[in-house]
N, C-alpha and C positions, 0 to 999 in steps of 0.2 A: 482308391477314391481319391479325388481332391478335397478336403475342407474346406467351407468357405472361411473366409478372412476373420470373422464374426468368431468362429470355434477353431481357430489353431492355436496349437498349444506347443511350448518346446518341446522339442525330441529329443530322446535319452540323450543322443550325443549335444546336444545344446546346453541338456541341462549339468551333462560333464564338465563342458566348460566353465561352471561355473564353480564358485569356491566350497568345494566340498565335506562336509563335516557329517563324520561316520557315528553312526549309534548302533552302540552294539546289544543292546538291549530293546524289550517292547515296553519299556518302562519308562514313563515320563514324554511321551513321541507328541503329545498334542502340544504341550508349550514348546517342545523345541521346533514344532514346524511353526507356531505362532512369531516365535522369536527370529524367524528366517528372514534376512534384506533380501531386498529382488535382485540380486546378484550372489546368493547363497544357497546351497542345497545340503540337504542331510541324504544320505547312504544309508537306507535300513538294512541291516546285517542282522535282522534277527525275523523270524516265523509270524505273519498276522495272522493267517488262515489255520484255525484249529488244526493240530493233527491226525484226526481223525481223517481228514480228506485225502491224505496222502499214501492211504494204506494200499497195498498191491506195487508198491515202487511208482505211484503215479506222480504225472510230472506238476507243476506251479501251475499250468494250465488246466489239467486234468482237476486237479484239485479245486481250483476257481470254479469249474463249472459246477461240480458238486454241493462246492460251499453257496452258490449262487439260488440253486434250485432246491437245495436240502439242508440248507443251515440253518441259524436258530432263526427264525422271527418272530417279534414279540408279539403274542396274540393281545389285542385290545379287550377292557374290561366291560365288553358291551352288552347290549340287548342279547338273550338268546332266544327270546320268542318274540311274535309280532306283537303280541299284549305288551310284552317289556317293552319294545321299542315304543309302542306308543304311547306308556308312561315316561319315557326316558325325557328329564327336562335338559342335561347336560351337553353341550355343543362338541364337535367332533375333536377340536382342540383341544377341550376340557381332558376328553377322556384319553387322548393320547398324552396328555401332560402327565396324565395319572399311573398311566402305564411306565411311561419313560421313567418318571419317578422312582417307581418301584424296581425295576429293572436295570437300569442304568445308574440313576445319580446315586452317589455315595459309594459306587463300587469301585476296587480296585480296576487301574485304568485297564493296564496288561490282561485282566481277567475276562475284559467285556468283550465277548465274539458275536453279538448282536449284527445282522447284516440287514436287518429293515422289521417292520411290523406287519400284522395280519389283522383284517376283519372278515367277517362271514355274513351273507343275505341271510335274512330269517323271513322270508314270505318268497311263492312260488315256489319252483322244483328246484330251480337253480341256487345249492346249498354248496357250492365251491369257494373252498378259502380264495382270498385276496392276499398276494404275498407285495410288500411295498420297499425295494431296497431304497435306502437311506442314497444312494448315488444317485438315483434315478430323479429322486426331489430334488437335486440340485440341476443334474441335467435339464429337465423339466422345463424348472423356473428361466434357466440360461436359456432356452429354446423360444421360450414367450420372451425373455427381454429383446431378441435378437427379432420377434415377428412384430414387435410393433415397433423397433428402432428401424429398421431394416429393410422390412418385406409388407409393409402395409397393413400389417396386424394378423390375427389369427381369425378368418372367414367362420361365423358363426349363424346356424339356420336352424332354429327351433323349430318343431316339429310337433307340439303338443295337444295330446290326444285330449279334447275335453272331457270325454267320457272316464276317461283313464288317469289323465296329468294328477288328480289329486290321492290317488292311491297308490300309482305307480312310477309316477313321476315322466320326466319328459324324453324323448328320443332325440336329440340335437346333431347334427351331422357338423362335424370342424374341419375345416384344411386349414394344416399346420405344415410351416416350411420345412424341408429338408436340411440337414448340416455339412450336405453335399453339394458341390460345385454341378450346376446344371441338370441336377434332378428336380423332379416337379416335387410338387406337395404332397402329401399325405392326408387322404380323405378318409374320415373314419365317423362313424355313427355312435355316440356314445350314450348309453343307456341306463335308463334309470337315474335320472338328474332332479333333485327336487328344487321345484320353482315356485311353490306356493307355502306358504307360512304357517301349516296344520301340522296336527298331531301325526300324523303320516311321515312327516319330512325324515323321521329317524330311521326309519324303517328305509324307505327308499334310497337313500343315501346309501345302503350298507348293498346294496343290490349292484352297484355300480360295476359297467362292463363296457367294453369298445369291441366294434366289429369294424375291422380294416377292408377296404378295396383290394379284391382277390389277388394274389401275388404283389400286393404293394404293404407287406409290413415292413415298419422300419427297420433300417439296417443298425442296429445297435449291438451284435456281436462281434463284430468284427472290430470296432471299437475297444470292446471289454475282454474279450479273449483270444484274440489274433486269430482265428477262424470262425467260420461259421458255423454253428450250431441253430439244426432247425427243431422247432415244436418248445421253444424255451417258455413259451407264454401258456401253452397249452399241454398242461401237465393233468394228469388223472386227477390226481387231490388236489391241486392248486392252479391257480392262474397268476403269473407275473406281469403285473403290469410294467408298461412303458413309459419312459419322457414324455413321447408324445401324449401319452393321456394326459400325465402331470399337465403340460403344455396347452392342450385344447380344454381341461377343468379353469386352468386361471385365463383361457380367452373366453371362455361362458362366464364365469365368475365376472368380468370387466364389462361384458356386453351387457350383462341383466343389471349390473349397478350404474353403468353409465345411460343407458337409452332405457334402461326401465323404471329404476329407482329400487332397484330390486336387489336385497343381500341374500335371500335364502342361499342361491348356489355360492356363494362366499362363505358363509357361516356353516354350511352342510357340507363342504367340499372335504373328502377324506382325506387328501391329500397334505401334509404339513406344508407350511409355508415358509424359507428358510428366510432366517435373519440376513443383514448385509456379512455382520461375522461370520456365520457359517459359509457365504460366499467368499469369502477373504480365505477361511480359509480350505476350501474346497481350490479356489484358483492355485493356492500353493503345492496342493498334493496334486495338482494333474500338472504344474510347471516345473517346483522346486525340490522333487521328492523322486529317489529311486530307490528299488530293493534289489538286494542281491538274491539270483535264481540261479543255483548250478545246473539245471536243468536247461537252460534255453543255450540256441547255440551261438556261437562268437568269441572271441578274445574276451571280450567286456561281460561279465557274468551277471549285470543288473539291467534294470529293466523299470520303466514307469509301474506305477500299480493296478491290479485288476480290480474290475467292478467290487466284487464283493472285500477285497482288503481297501478300496476305497470307502466301500459304504462301513464296514468294519469301523475304518476312523474317524467317520461322522459319527457312529455310535458311541467310540469314546468321547470325543468333543462333547454330544449333549450328556455322559457322565460327568466331565469337567465343569463346563460354564451352566449345566442347568438348562431344560426345553425353554423357559423363555428367552434365552438371550440366544438360540441356536436354530431351534424349529418353529418359531412363532414370529410372524410378522407383526411389528410393532408401530402403529403412526408415530411421527413423531420423533422416534428413535431413525427406523428406517429409511430410507427412500422406497417412491413407489415401486413395486416389483418390476415394473416394464422401465425403469431406470438404474437398475442395478448395474455395478461394474463387475465385468467379466473377464475383462484384459488381461493378459501375461503380468505378471507383477512387474514393475519398472521400465515397460513399456507402453506407447502412446496407444 
């Protein structure tokens, strides 16, 4: 697959040609990555994925897959019942900030192993836990920026059922661009999107789900693990969200704010909105960092980070600088989300 120019990143070979600086320990990696200049790279010679996922002589790719599905996801301190949700006064970003502060901020950087966070519906029959890897927040924000800047935006078609939208939210069809050349857009239906400012909006937002056209689920696994895993999203005990879900919800938020002066989808979005600082950190993770991996083939035993490793490093970023500086968009400090810089550091 050939990536569109907007999403292209340095290859391992290109990173090896930079001024390589070794890191033999997992301590202080966040600061070392921040300090990298455009022509510098960090070669991590320490393990990021927890050792328990390497049991049975698992390769790094196998350990990454296990961590992606079964790693530590921070459970948000959300309402546990419909009645509690109806009485909730905190916005989702405030709930996330509380969870991240309790689990990440002030912790020893090398001890942080969280891959993302989790929330669970409180109404209806579906109580499947939703898992949100930190890496997909970044990639979803990048897709959204690309859509607005280079692909005519994200198409949004709301289908609010007047009888149910107040208590169950709206179903909204979105069309999100692919990251691959000559590949058509992904069509999905986002379920349980709050669009009315009422007491039910908290319960509605916790039920978020997405349905993609048959056979057209986003191609994220090749990017993350080197080969395709089927059923990543549909686990018996959890549902892993896609970066295209994140991009789709940003598109929905923009649509309702601009065309309807309605901030509810933005405020009730269960996906954290990264700062430009977090985006800059992510750019370096994808373009200026390699990790030593004895399990891979070839002469050079180093590669780019897998999605769980990127996610854990983002969790460590949150722990290092705080939630407000990393996983919160702030007007006046950050550019508009559709104008973030996602380029390769040092390249136009």
